[in-house]
C-alpha positions as CSV (number, residue, x, y, z in Angstrom):
1,X,-27.6,-212.0,144.9
2,X,-26.7,-213.3,141.4
3,X,-23.9,-215.7,141.0
4,X,-21.0,-214.3,138.9
5,X,-19.0,-217.5,138.4
6,X,-19.8,-220.4,136.2
7,X,-20.2,-223.7,138.0
8,X,-20.4,-227.3,136.8
9,X,-23.9,-228.2,135.6
10,X,-25.7,-231.5,135.0
11,X,-26.6,-232.5,131.4
12,X,-30.4,-232.1,132.1
13,X,-29.9,-228.6,133.6
14,X,-27.6,-227.7,130.7
15,X,-30.4,-228.7,128.2
16,X,-33.1,-226.9,130.2
17,X,-31.1,-223.7,130.2
18,X,-30.3,-223.8,126.5
19,X,-34.0,-224.2,125.8
20,X,-34.7,-221.2,127.9
21,X,-32.2,-219.4,125.7
22,X,-34.3,-220.3,122.6
23,X,-32.3,-223.4,121.4
24,X,-34.3,-226.2,120.0
25,X,-33.4,-229.9,120.5
26,X,-31.4,-231.8,121.4
27,X,-31.4,-233.8,118.2
28,X,-29.3,-236.8,117.6
29,X,-26.4,-236.2,115.2
30,X,-23.4,-238.4,114.3
31,X,-21.4,-239.0,117.5
32,X,-22.9,-236.2,119.5
33,X,-26.3,-234.6,119.9
34,X,-26.9,-231.0,118.8
35,X,-29.2,-228.1,119.4
36,X,-30.3,-225.4,116.9
37,X,-31.0,-221.7,117.3
38,X,-31.6,-219.9,114.0
39,X,-28.6,-220.6,111.7
40,X,-26.5,-221.8,114.6
41,X,-26.0,-225.6,115.1
42,X,-24.4,-226.3,118.5
43,X,-22.8,-229.7,119.1
44,X,-23.3,-230.7,122.7
45,X,-21.7,-233.4,124.8
46,X,-23.4,-236.8,125.2
47,X,-25.4,-237.4,128.3
48,X,-23.2,-239.0,131.0
49,X,-23.0,-239.4,134.8
50,X,-20.7,-236.6,135.5
51,X,-21.5,-232.8,135.4
52,X,-20.4,-230.7,132.5
53,X,-17.2,-229.0,133.7
54,X,-16.8,-225.2,133.8
55,X,-14.0,-225.5,131.2
56,X,-16.3,-227.3,128.7
57,X,-19.3,-225.2,129.6
58,X,-17.4,-222.0,128.9
59,X,-16.2,-223.3,125.5
60,X,-19.8,-224.3,124.6
61,X,-21.2,-221.0,125.6
62,X,-18.6,-219.2,123.5
63,X,-19.5,-221.3,120.5
64,X,-23.2,-220.5,121.2
65,X,-22.6,-216.7,121.5
66,X,-24.0,-216.8,125.0
67,X,-22.5,-214.5,127.5
68,X,-21.7,-215.5,131.0
69,X,-24.3,-213.0,132.2
70,X,-27.0,-214.5,129.9
71,X,-26.2,-218.0,131.2
72,X,-26.1,-217.0,134.9
73,X,-29.2,-214.8,134.7
74,X,-31.4,-217.4,133.0
């Protein structure tokens, strides 16, 4: 049974999933690291102790043109 709701995710899991979705990086930018896929440069949060919240995750996925289904099925 596949999960249909987003859930908080650790920074390492977040990076792993983005790589599975063909993003390269992370690379160190100004204040925040970023990842690249084609012409898209996606700014990502700095690594920290707490998980990435559902709210922040959904905003990042929208910027990255990743659907909820793509994220959950990856």
